[in-house]
C-alpha positions as a printed Julia matrix, in Angstrom:
67×3 Matrix{Float64}:
 -137.98  -113.26  -125.71
 -137.95  -112.55  -129.47
 -134.9   -113.33  -131.35
 -133.49  -110.29  -133.16
 -133.0   -110.73  -136.87
 -129.51  -109.46  -137.43
 -129.2   -110.27  -141.09
 -131.74  -109.98  -143.95
 -130.27  -112.86  -145.93
 -133.57  -114.73  -146.23
 -135.37  -111.54  -147.45
 -132.74  -110.73  -150.1
 -132.78  -114.25  -151.41
 -136.57  -114.13  -151.74
 -136.34  -110.67  -153.42
 -133.75  -112.11  -155.96
 -135.76  -115.27  -156.4
 -132.87  -117.42  -155.29
 -132.76  -120.38  -152.92
 -130.55  -121.04  -149.97
 -129.45  -124.2   -151.79
 -128.12  -122.08  -154.66
 -126.26  -119.84  -152.25
 -124.74  -122.78  -150.52
 -123.47  -124.05  -153.86
 -121.95  -120.6   -154.62
 -120.17  -120.43  -151.25
 -119.22  -124.17  -151.13
 -121.06  -124.38  -147.8
 -123.51  -126.86  -146.29
 -127.11  -126.02  -147.04
 -127.9   -126.39  -143.31
 -125.39  -123.6   -142.56
 -127.16  -121.22  -144.99
 -130.49  -122.13  -143.41
 -129.16  -121.24  -139.91
 -127.92  -117.92  -141.26
 -131.38  -117.27  -142.9
 -133.16  -117.94  -139.62
 -130.65  -115.84  -137.76
 -129.72  -118.77  -135.47
 -126.1   -118.1   -136.32
 -124.35  -115.24  -138.16
 -121.88  -115.61  -141.0
 -118.51  -113.95  -140.53
 -118.09  -110.42  -141.82
 -115.78  -111.83  -144.64
 -118.58  -114.21  -145.58
 -121.16  -111.48  -145.61
 -119.0   -109.47  -147.91
 -118.74  -112.51  -150.25
 -122.55  -113.04  -150.11
 -123.09  -109.33  -151.04
 -120.71  -109.66  -154.01
 -122.49  -112.92  -155.14
 -125.97  -111.42  -154.77
 -124.88  -108.07  -156.22
 -126.15  -106.08  -153.29
 -124.59  -103.57  -150.95
 -123.38  -105.15  -147.72
 -125.77  -102.9   -145.81
 -128.62  -104.45  -147.67
 -127.85  -107.74  -145.88
 -128.08  -106.21  -142.35
 -131.08  -105.05  -140.35
 -130.72  -101.49  -139.12
 -133.32  -101.75  -136.32
């Protein structure tokens, strides 16, 4: 069974030429946590997604897959 990618965090980080380590520092989170979000093993909370969107200067919807 294929795991559905709910968030596009990894893609957006690549598009912005930023690392998960950088994002972890911005959010004061463990790098492993960001990695798990990027691989869609776990999802950040909605509040965290809003913060990520602000930090990356993207719309919240840009962080979500619509399929």
